[in-house]
Chimera marker file (.cmm) of the C-alpha trace (Angstrom):
<marker_set name="trace">
<marker id="1" x="18.352" y="-2.146" z="-37.549" r="1" g="1" b="0" radius="0.5"/>
<marker id="2" x="15.736" y="-2.135" z="-34.780" r="1" g="1" b="0" radius="0.5"/>
<marker id="3" x="15.824" y="-5.923" z="-34.551" r="1" g="1" b="0" radius="0.5"/>
<marker id="4" x="19.574" y="-5.808" z="-34.041" r="1" g="1" b="0" radius="0.5"/>
<marker id="5" x="19.154" y="-3.134" z="-31.366" r="1" g="1" b="0" radius="0.5"/>
<marker id="6" x="16.557" y="-5.276" z="-29.605" r="1" g="1" b="0" radius="0.5"/>
<marker id="7" x="18.853" y="-8.291" z="-29.662" r="1" g="1" b="0" radius="0.5"/>
<marker id="8" x="21.820" y="-6.336" z="-28.363" r="1" g="1" b="0" radius="0.5"/>
<marker id="9" x="19.846" y="-4.552" z="-25.654" r="1" g="1" b="0" radius="0.5"/>
<marker id="10" x="17.846" y="-7.587" z="-24.491" r="1" g="1" b="0" radius="0.5"/>
<marker id="11" x="20.281" y="-8.532" z="-21.699" r="1" g="1" b="0" radius="0.5"/>
<marker id="12" x="20.354" y="-4.942" z="-20.433" r="1" g="1" b="0" radius="0.5"/>
<marker id="13" x="16.565" y="-4.715" z="-20.492" r="1" g="1" b="0" radius="0.5"/>
<marker id="14" x="16.339" y="-8.055" z="-18.697" r="1" g="1" b="0" radius="0.5"/>
<marker id="15" x="18.667" y="-6.903" z="-15.925" r="1" g="1" b="0" radius="0.5"/>
<marker id="16" x="16.771" y="-3.621" z="-15.593" r="1" g="1" b="0" radius="0.5"/>
<marker id="17" x="13.459" y="-5.495" z="-15.334" r="1" g="1" b="0" radius="0.5"/>
<marker id="18" x="14.928" y="-7.846" z="-12.728" r="1" g="1" b="0" radius="0.5"/>
<marker id="19" x="16.232" y="-4.883" z="-10.708" r="1" g="1" b="0" radius="0.5"/>
<marker id="20" x="12.753" y="-3.315" z="-10.757" r="1" g="1" b="0" radius="0.5"/>
<marker id="21" x="11.178" y="-6.560" z="-9.546" r="1" g="1" b="0" radius="0.5"/>
<marker id="22" x="13.701" y="-6.857" z="-6.723" r="1" g="1" b="0" radius="0.5"/>
<marker id="23" x="13.070" y="-3.249" z="-5.717" r="1" g="1" b="0" radius="0.5"/>
<marker id="24" x="9.291" y="-3.788" z="-5.706" r="1" g="1" b="0" radius="0.5"/>
<marker id="25" x="9.570" y="-6.892" z="-3.521" r="1" g="1" b="0" radius="0.5"/>
<marker id="26" x="12.038" y="-5.203" z="-1.168" r="1" g="1" b="0" radius="0.5"/>
<marker id="27" x="9.719" y="-2.229" z="-0.759" r="1" g="1" b="0" radius="0.5"/>
<marker id="28" x="6.765" y="-4.530" z="-0.222" r="1" g="1" b="0" radius="0.5"/>
<marker id="29" x="8.560" y="-6.386" z="2.553" r="1" g="1" b="0" radius="0.5"/>
<marker id="30" x="9.924" y="-3.225" z="4.137" r="1" g="1" b="0" radius="0.5"/>
<marker id="31" x="6.704" y="-1.232" z="4.019" r="1" g="1" b="0" radius="0.5"/>
<marker id="32" x="3.901" y="-3.799" z="4.222" r="1" g="1" b="0" radius="0.5"/>
<marker id="33" x="2.311" y="-3.209" z="7.613" r="1" g="1" b="0" radius="0.5"/>
<marker id="34" x="0.946" y="-6.772" z="7.770" r="1" g="1" b="0" radius="0.5"/>
<marker id="35" x="4.444" y="-8.222" z="7.348" r="1" g="1" b="0" radius="0.5"/>
<marker id="36" x="5.813" y="-5.885" z="9.996" r="1" g="1" b="0" radius="0.5"/>
<marker id="37" x="3.003" y="-6.795" z="12.421" r="1" g="1" b="0" radius="0.5"/>
<marker id="38" x="3.675" y="-10.491" z="11.830" r="1" g="1" b="0" radius="0.5"/>
<marker id="39" x="7.357" y="-9.923" z="12.552" r="1" g="1" b="0" radius="0.5"/>
<marker id="40" x="6.433" y="-8.109" z="15.780" r="1" g="1" b="0" radius="0.5"/>
<marker id="41" x="4.320" y="-11.103" z="16.812" r="1" g="1" b="0" radius="0.5"/>
<marker id="42" x="7.203" y="-13.481" z="16.029" r="1" g="1" b="0" radius="0.5"/>
<marker id="43" x="9.506" y="-11.304" z="18.070" r="1" g="1" b="0" radius="0.5"/>
<marker id="44" x="7.124" y="-11.432" z="21.035" r="1" g="1" b="0" radius="0.5"/>
<marker id="45" x="6.967" y="-15.224" z="20.758" r="1" g="1" b="0" radius="0.5"/>
<marker id="46" x="10.760" y="-15.389" z="20.782" r="1" g="1" b="0" radius="0.5"/>
<marker id="47" x="10.858" y="-13.275" z="23.922" r="1" g="1" b="0" radius="0.5"/>
<marker id="48" x="8.168" y="-15.371" z="25.601" r="1" g="1" b="0" radius="0.5"/>
<marker id="49" x="10.112" y="-18.544" z="24.747" r="1" g="1" b="0" radius="0.5"/>
<marker id="50" x="13.331" y="-17.049" z="26.119" r="1" g="1" b="0" radius="0.5"/>
<marker id="51" x="14.979" y="-17.322" z="22.717" r="1" g="1" b="0" radius="0.5"/>
<marker id="52" x="16.006" y="-13.663" z="22.887" r="1" g="1" b="0" radius="0.5"/>
<marker id="53" x="16.798" y="-11.335" z="25.755" r="1" g="1" b="0" radius="0.5"/>
<marker id="54" x="14.737" y="-8.338" z="26.783" r="1" g="1" b="0" radius="0.5"/>
<marker id="55" x="17.446" y="-6.043" z="25.397" r="1" g="1" b="0" radius="0.5"/>
<marker id="56" x="17.401" y="-7.816" z="22.017" r="1" g="1" b="0" radius="0.5"/>
<marker id="57" x="13.636" y="-7.635" z="21.988" r="1" g="1" b="0" radius="0.5"/>
<marker id="58" x="13.569" y="-3.897" z="22.710" r="1" g="1" b="0" radius="0.5"/>
<marker id="59" x="16.163" y="-3.155" z="20.051" r="1" g="1" b="0" radius="0.5"/>
<marker id="60" x="14.374" y="-5.190" z="17.355" r="1" g="1" b="0" radius="0.5"/>
<marker id="61" x="10.960" y="-3.920" z="18.442" r="1" g="1" b="0" radius="0.5"/>
<marker id="62" x="12.094" y="-0.309" z="18.140" r="1" g="1" b="0" radius="0.5"/>
<marker id="63" x="13.310" y="-0.860" z="14.582" r="1" g="1" b="0" radius="0.5"/>
<marker id="64" x="10.096" y="-2.641" z="13.610" r="1" g="1" b="0" radius="0.5"/>
<marker id="65" x="7.916" y="0.074" z="15.126" r="1" g="1" b="0" radius="0.5"/>
<marker id="66" x="9.869" y="2.698" z="13.188" r="1" g="1" b="0" radius="0.5"/>
<marker id="67" x="9.291" y="0.694" z="9.996" r="1" g="1" b="0" radius="0.5"/>
<marker id="68" x="5.600" y="0.377" z="10.836" r="1" g="1" b="0" radius="0.5"/>
<marker id="69" x="5.311" y="4.117" z="11.318" r="1" g="1" b="0" radius="0.5"/>
<marker id="70" x="7.108" y="4.726" z="8.007" r="1" g="1" b="0" radius="0.5"/>
<marker id="71" x="4.821" y="2.207" z="6.311" r="1" g="1" b="0" radius="0.5"/>
<marker id="72" x="1.725" y="3.953" z="7.617" r="1" g="1" b="0" radius="0.5"/>
<marker id="73" x="3.038" y="7.355" z="6.526" r="1" g="1" b="0" radius="0.5"/>
<marker id="74" x="3.800" y="5.923" z="3.105" r="1" g="1" b="0" radius="0.5"/>
<marker id="75" x="0.286" y="4.448" z="2.846" r="1" g="1" b="0" radius="0.5"/>
<marker id="76" x="-1.234" y="7.802" z="3.802" r="1" g="1" b="0" radius="0.5"/>
<marker id="77" x="0.902" y="9.608" z="1.220" r="1" g="1" b="0" radius="0.5"/>
<marker id="78" x="-0.154" y="7.144" z="-1.468" r="1" g="1" b="0" radius="0.5"/>
<marker id="79" x="-3.815" y="7.587" z="-0.549" r="1" g="1" b="0" radius="0.5"/>
<marker id="80" x="-3.449" y="11.372" z="-0.594" r="1" g="1" b="0" radius="0.5"/>
<marker id="81" x="-1.751" y="11.381" z="-3.984" r="1" g="1" b="0" radius="0.5"/>
<marker id="82" x="-4.401" y="9.029" z="-5.416" r="1" g="1" b="0" radius="0.5"/>
<marker id="83" x="-7.243" y="11.406" z="-4.529" r="1" g="1" b="0" radius="0.5"/>
<marker id="84" x="-8.087" y="13.964" z="-7.245" r="1" g="1" b="0" radius="0.5"/>
<link id1="1" id2="2" r="1" g="1" b="0" radius="0.2"/>
<link id1="2" id2="3" r="1" g="1" b="0" radius="0.2"/>
<link id1="3" id2="4" r="1" g="1" b="0" radius="0.2"/>
<link id1="4" id2="5" r="1" g="1" b="0" radius="0.2"/>
<link id1="5" id2="6" r="1" g="1" b="0" radius="0.2"/>
<link id1="6" id2="7" r="1" g="1" b="0" radius="0.2"/>
<link id1="7" id2="8" r="1" g="1" b="0" radius="0.2"/>
<link id1="8" id2="9" r="1" g="1" b="0" radius="0.2"/>
<link id1="9" id2="10" r="1" g="1" b="0" radius="0.2"/>
<link id1="10" id2="11" r="1" g="1" b="0" radius="0.2"/>
<link id1="11" id2="12" r="1" g="1" b="0" radius="0.2"/>
<link id1="12" id2="13" r="1" g="1" b="0" radius="0.2"/>
<link id1="13" id2="14" r="1" g="1" b="0" radius="0.2"/>
<link id1="14" id2="15" r="1" g="1" b="0" radius="0.2"/>
<link id1="15" id2="16" r="1" g="1" b="0" radius="0.2"/>
<link id1="16" id2="17" r="1" g="1" b="0" radius="0.2"/>
<link id1="17" id2="18" r="1" g="1" b="0" radius="0.2"/>
<link id1="18" id2="19" r="1" g="1" b="0" radius="0.2"/>
<link id1="19" id2="20" r="1" g="1" b="0" radius="0.2"/>
<link id1="20" id2="21" r="1" g="1" b="0" radius="0.2"/>
<link id1="21" id2="22" r="1" g="1" b="0" radius="0.2"/>
<link id1="22" id2="23" r="1" g="1" b="0" radius="0.2"/>
<link id1="23" id2="24" r="1" g="1" b="0" radius="0.2"/>
<link id1="24" id2="25" r="1" g="1" b="0" radius="0.2"/>
<link id1="25" id2="26" r="1" g="1" b="0" radius="0.2"/>
<link id1="26" id2="27" r="1" g="1" b="0" radius="0.2"/>
<link id1="27" id2="28" r="1" g="1" b="0" radius="0.2"/>
<link id1="28" id2="29" r="1" g="1" b="0" radius="0.2"/>
<link id1="29" id2="30" r="1" g="1" b="0" radius="0.2"/>
<link id1="30" id2="31" r="1" g="1" b="0" radius="0.2"/>
<link id1="31" id2="32" r="1" g="1" b="0" radius="0.2"/>
<link id1="32" id2="33" r="1" g="1" b="0" radius="0.2"/>
<link id1="33" id2="34" r="1" g="1" b="0" radius="0.2"/>
<link id1="34" id2="35" r="1" g="1" b="0" radius="0.2"/>
<link id1="35" id2="36" r="1" g="1" b="0" radius="0.2"/>
<link id1="36" id2="37" r="1" g="1" b="0" radius="0.2"/>
<link id1="37" id2="38" r="1" g="1" b="0" radius="0.2"/>
<link id1="38" id2="39" r="1" g="1" b="0" radius="0.2"/>
<link id1="39" id2="40" r="1" g="1" b="0" radius="0.2"/>
<link id1="40" id2="41" r="1" g="1" b="0" radius="0.2"/>
<link id1="41" id2="42" r="1" g="1" b="0" radius="0.2"/>
<link id1="42" id2="43" r="1" g="1" b="0" radius="0.2"/>
<link id1="43" id2="44" r="1" g="1" b="0" radius="0.2"/>
<link id1="44" id2="45" r="1" g="1" b="0" radius="0.2"/>
<link id1="45" id2="46" r="1" g="1" b="0" radius="0.2"/>
<link id1="46" id2="47" r="1" g="1" b="0" radius="0.2"/>
<link id1="47" id2="48" r="1" g="1" b="0" radius="0.2"/>
<link id1="48" id2="49" r="1" g="1" b="0" radius="0.2"/>
<link id1="49" id2="50" r="1" g="1" b="0" radius="0.2"/>
<link id1="50" id2="51" r="1" g="1" b="0" radius="0.2"/>
<link id1="51" id2="52" r="1" g="1" b="0" radius="0.2"/>
<link id1="52" id2="53" r="1" g="1" b="0" radius="0.2"/>
<link id1="53" id2="54" r="1" g="1" b="0" radius="0.2"/>
<link id1="54" id2="55" r="1" g="1" b="0" radius="0.2"/>
<link id1="55" id2="56" r="1" g="1" b="0" radius="0.2"/>
<link id1="56" id2="57" r="1" g="1" b="0" radius="0.2"/>
<link id1="57" id2="58" r="1" g="1" b="0" radius="0.2"/>
<link id1="58" id2="59" r="1" g="1" b="0" radius="0.2"/>
<link id1="59" id2="60" r="1" g="1" b="0" radius="0.2"/>
<link id1="60" id2="61" r="1" g="1" b="0" radius="0.2"/>
<link id1="61" id2="62" r="1" g="1" b="0" radius="0.2"/>
<link id1="62" id2="63" r="1" g="1" b="0" radius="0.2"/>
<link id1="63" id2="64" r="1" g="1" b="0" radius="0.2"/>
<link id1="64" id2="65" r="1" g="1" b="0" radius="0.2"/>
<link id1="65" id2="66" r="1" g="1" b="0" radius="0.2"/>
<link id1="66" id2="67" r="1" g="1" b="0" radius="0.2"/>
<link id1="67" id2="68" r="1" g="1" b="0" radius="0.2"/>
<link id1="68" id2="69" r="1" g="1" b="0" radius="0.2"/>
<link id1="69" id2="70" r="1" g="1" b="0" radius="0.2"/>
<link id1="70" id2="71" r="1" g="1" b="0" radius="0.2"/>
<link id1="71" id2="72" r="1" g="1" b="0" radius="0.2"/>
<link id1="72" id2="73" r="1" g="1" b="0" radius="0.2"/>
<link id1="73" id2="74" r="1" g="1" b="0" radius="0.2"/>
<link id1="74" id2="75" r="1" g="1" b="0" radius="0.2"/>
<link id1="75" id2="76" r="1" g="1" b="0" radius="0.2"/>
<link id1="76" id2="77" r="1" g="1" b="0" radius="0.2"/>
<link id1="77" id2="78" r="1" g="1" b="0" radius="0.2"/>
<link id1="78" id2="79" r="1" g="1" b="0" radius="0.2"/>
<link id1="79" id2="80" r="1" g="1" b="0" radius="0.2"/>
<link id1="80" id2="81" r="1" g="1" b="0" radius="0.2"/>
<link id1="81" id2="82" r="1" g="1" b="0" radius="0.2"/>
<link id1="82" id2="83" r="1" g="1" b="0" radius="0.2"/>
<link id1="83" id2="84" r="1" g="1" b="0" radius="0.2"/>
</marker_set>
């Protein structure tokens, strides 16, 4: 009976595993301060090359700085919860 359950539930377990992997990668990209800093540098390069306007730069920069702040708060919370 357990083998049949495993066979029937395999697709559901596979989708659940895939969803977890997608969530992990999304969180990594959203909250990894190194990725955010690299994006800020790219944004500055775009402004310097006149690929984006000052207004576009400020808008994108504000969002990235908010993400960076959230990432740092998240890192601090993880460090705090890891300490005994």
